[in-house]
LUMVOFI-441473 format. One line per 4 residues: number of its first residue (from 1); their letters; for each residue x, y, z of N, C-alpha, C. Coordinates in Angstrom, 2 decimals, padded with zeros to 5 digits. Example, Ala and Ser with C-alpha at 12.3 -4.5 7.8 and 13.67 -1.06 7.14 Angstrom:
<sites>
1 = as = 013.19 -005.69 007.80 012.30 -004.50 007.80 013.20 -003.30 007.80 | 012.85 -002.25 007.08 013.67 -001.06 007.14 012.90 000.03 007.87
</sites>
This chain:
<sites>
1 = rfpe = 000.81 -001.18 000.01 000.01 000.00 -000.01 000.87 001.27 000.00 | 001.97 001.23 000.77 002.89 002.37 000.82 004.31 001.90 000.51 | 004.61 001.65 -000.74 005.93 001.08 -001.06 007.11 001.96 -000.70 | 006.90 003.25 -000.54 008.00 004.14 -000.17 008.32 004.12 001.30
5 = rsfi = 007.53 003.39 002.09 007.78 003.29 003.55 008.24 001.90 003.89 | 009.10 001.82 004.85 009.53 000.50 005.30 009.72 000.48 006.81 | 009.53 -000.66 007.38 009.71 -000.89 008.81 010.67 -002.04 008.96 | 011.58 -001.92 009.93 012.53 -003.02 010.15 012.52 -003.39 011.61
9 = egda = 013.03 -004.55 011.90 013.24 -004.98 013.27 014.63 -005.57 013.37 | 015.21 -005.52 014.56 016.53 -006.07 014.75 016.93 -005.91 016.18 | 018.18 -006.18 016.48 018.73 -006.04 017.83 019.46 -004.70 017.86 | 018.83 -003.71 018.43 019.38 -002.35 018.43 020.65 -002.19 019.27
13 = vide = 020.97 -003.19 020.07 022.20 -003.13 020.86 023.41 -003.47 020.00 | 023.24 -004.43 019.08 024.40 -004.86 018.29 024.29 -004.53 016.78 | 023.08 -004.32 016.29 022.88 -004.02 014.87 022.95 -002.54 014.63 | 023.47 -002.16 013.48 023.45 -000.75 013.07 022.01 -000.34 012.76
17 = iprg = 021.63 000.82 013.23 020.30 001.33 012.93 020.39 002.13 011.65 | 019.69 001.71 010.61 019.79 002.47 009.35 019.19 003.88 009.44 | 019.66 004.74 008.59 019.14 006.10 008.55 017.65 006.06 008.22 | 016.91 006.86 008.95 015.48 006.94 008.68 014.93 008.20 009.32
21 = dlvi = 013.66 008.41 009.16 013.01 009.60 009.75 012.74 009.42 011.25 | 012.42 008.21 011.67 011.93 007.99 012.99 012.43 006.65 013.57 | 012.89 006.69 014.83 013.21 005.47 015.58 012.34 005.49 016.82 | 011.69 004.33 017.12 010.85 004.22 018.30 011.38 003.10 019.19
25 = trev = 011.64 003.45 020.45 012.00 002.43 021.46 011.09 002.58 022.66 | 009.83 002.73 022.43 008.89 002.94 023.53 008.78 001.65 024.36 | 008.90 001.80 025.69 008.84 000.67 026.61 009.87 -000.44 026.27 | 011.03 -000.02 025.85 012.12 -000.93 025.51 013.28 -000.78 026.50
29 = lqhl = 013.85 000.43 026.55 015.09 000.68 027.33 014.94 000.31 028.76 | 013.75 000.44 029.33 013.52 000.20 030.76 013.70 -001.26 031.15 | 013.71 -002.15 030.20 013.88 -003.56 030.47 015.34 -004.04 030.24 | 016.24 -003.09 029.98 017.63 -003.42 029.71 018.56 -002.87 030.76
33 = tlks = 019.77 -003.39 030.77 020.80 -002.83 031.66 021.10 -001.41 031.23 | 021.68 -000.64 032.09 022.06 000.73 031.79 023.00 000.78 030.57 | 023.97 -000.15 030.54 024.94 -000.20 029.44 024.24 -000.49 028.13 | 023.34 -001.46 028.08 022.64 -001.79 026.84 021.73 -000.65 026.39
37 = aati = 021.04 -000.04 027.36 020.15 001.09 027.01 020.94 002.24 026.46 | 022.10 002.54 027.06 022.96 003.64 026.56 023.47 003.33 025.17 | 023.81 002.06 024.92 024.30 001.67 023.61 023.26 001.90 022.54 | 022.01 001.56 022.85 020.91 001.78 021.91 020.77 003.28 021.60
41 = vdnv = 020.78 004.10 022.64 020.64 005.56 022.41 021.81 006.07 021.54 | 023.00 005.56 021.79 024.16 005.93 020.97 023.93 005.48 019.50 | 023.40 004.30 019.31 023.14 003.79 017.97 022.05 004.62 017.28 | 021.05 005.03 018.01 020.01 005.91 017.45 020.66 007.23 017.02
45 = rrsg = 021.48 007.80 017.88 022.15 009.05 017.55 022.99 008.90 016.29 | 023.75 007.81 016.17 024.59 007.57 014.99 023.77 007.40 013.72 | 022.52 006.93 013.86 021.69 006.67 012.68 021.30 007.94 011.96 | 021.34 009.06 012.65 020.95 010.32 012.02 019.44 010.51 011.89
49 = akwy = 018.65 009.71 012.60 017.20 009.84 012.55 016.80 011.24 012.98 | 015.80 011.77 012.31 015.31 013.11 012.63 014.52 013.11 013.92 | 013.77 012.04 014.19 012.90 011.95 015.36 013.19 010.68 016.10 | 013.10 010.77 017.42 013.29 009.60 018.29 012.19 009.61 019.35
53 = iath = 011.42 008.54 019.40 010.37 008.39 020.41 010.82 007.30 021.38 | 010.86 007.66 022.69 011.32 006.72 023.71 010.58 007.00 025.02 | 010.48 005.98 025.85 009.93 006.17 027.19 011.00 006.86 028.03 | 010.56 007.87 028.79 011.49 008.76 029.51 010.87 009.13 030.83
57 = fpdt = 011.70 009.14 031.90 011.26 009.47 033.24 012.04 010.69 033.74 | 011.54 011.89 033.46 012.27 013.11 033.82 012.43 013.32 035.33 | 011.63 012.63 036.15 011.75 012.80 037.61 012.84 011.93 038.22 | 013.44 011.01 037.48 014.53 010.22 037.97 015.77 011.09 038.10
61 = knnt = 016.33 011.12 039.31 017.48 012.00 039.57 018.79 011.44 039.06 | 019.04 010.13 039.26 020.29 009.52 038.85 019.99 008.19 038.16 | 020.61 007.98 037.02 020.51 006.68 036.32 021.55 005.78 036.91 | 021.15 004.84 037.75 022.06 003.90 038.35 021.59 002.50 038.07
65 = eirg = 022.53 001.60 037.82 022.19 000.23 037.52 021.63 -000.45 038.74 | 020.67 -001.31 038.51 020.10 -002.11 039.62 021.09 -003.19 039.98 | 021.39 -003.34 041.23 022.35 -004.37 041.68 021.62 -005.70 041.79 | 022.38 -006.77 041.64 021.79 -008.10 041.80 021.68 -008.85 040.51
69 = nlrd = 020.73 -009.78 040.48 020.55 -010.66 039.32 019.90 -009.90 038.16 | 020.65 -009.71 037.10 020.11 -009.00 035.92 019.61 -009.98 034.88 | 019.51 -011.26 035.19 018.98 -012.20 034.19 017.50 -011.97 033.95 | 016.80 -011.41 034.89 015.36 -011.19 034.72 015.16 -009.82 034.13
73 = lsdy = 015.03 -009.73 032.81 014.86 -008.45 032.17 013.45 -007.91 032.25 | 012.61 -008.61 033.01 011.27 -008.05 033.23 011.32 -006.96 034.29 | 012.44 -006.84 035.00 012.61 -005.72 035.93 012.47 -004.42 035.16 | 011.98 -003.43 035.83 011.69 -002.17 035.17 012.54 -001.06 035.75
77 = rrwn = 013.28 -000.39 034.89 014.16 000.68 035.32 013.62 002.00 034.77 | 013.66 003.02 035.56 013.07 004.30 035.18 014.22 005.25 034.74 | 014.67 005.11 033.50 015.80 005.88 032.97 015.35 007.32 032.63 | 016.16 008.28 033.04 015.97 009.66 032.64 016.89 009.90 031.43
81 = lege = 016.35 010.08 030.30 017.16 010.16 029.07 017.86 011.50 028.88 | 017.55 012.45 029.79 018.28 013.74 029.74 019.62 013.64 030.45 | 019.74 012.69 031.36 020.95 012.57 032.17 021.98 011.59 031.65 | 023.09 011.48 032.37 024.14 010.50 032.00 023.58 009.08 032.09
85 = pfnl = 023.97 008.19 031.24 024.93 008.34 030.13 024.23 008.67 028.79 | 022.93 008.97 028.83 022.17 009.19 027.60 022.37 010.59 027.00 | 022.22 011.60 027.83 022.50 012.97 027.45 021.69 013.45 026.22 | 020.42 013.15 026.20 019.61 013.56 025.04 019.08 014.98 025.15
89 = gkpy = 019.22 015.61 026.29 018.70 016.96 026.45 017.20 016.95 026.63 | 016.64 018.14 026.73 015.19 018.26 026.93 014.43 017.73 025.72 | 013.35 016.99 025.96 012.56 016.51 024.85 011.84 017.63 024.14 | 011.62 017.44 022.83 010.84 018.38 022.07 009.42 018.42 022.57
93 = klld = 008.88 017.23 022.85 007.51 017.11 023.37 007.50 015.95 024.36 | 006.84 016.15 025.49 006.71 015.15 026.51 005.24 014.82 026.68 | 004.88 013.55 026.42 003.49 013.11 026.55 003.32 012.26 027.77 | 002.31 012.51 028.54 002.02 011.69 029.73 001.10 010.53 029.28
97 = dswa = 001.69 009.36 029.26 000.88 008.19 028.90 000.81 007.22 030.09 | 000.80 007.78 031.29 000.76 006.94 032.49 -000.55 006.16 032.55 | -000.52 005.12 033.30 -001.66 004.21 033.39 -002.67 004.71 034.37 | -002.32 005.60 035.26 -003.24 006.07 036.31 -003.96 007.32 035.88
</sites>
């Protein structure tokens, strides 16, 4: 229907993200280690995408790794993408999509 548009999937931690208009990692980074989440953000930055949509928690003061068993990636981390090691700066638009 729209041959000029394409969608891809892959492992954003190890795969190069191709240049495109938009990258979405909504509800993704929070289930990863700090190192993996930061790698994805770096890969998005290198892709040259014009827009990036991601889950972001501006009230988080420090992005620190959760200690203990990281095998369970269902754990939820509240990363603030403005802070270290992400350093994305203030979002263009912040949408509240909370469940409550």
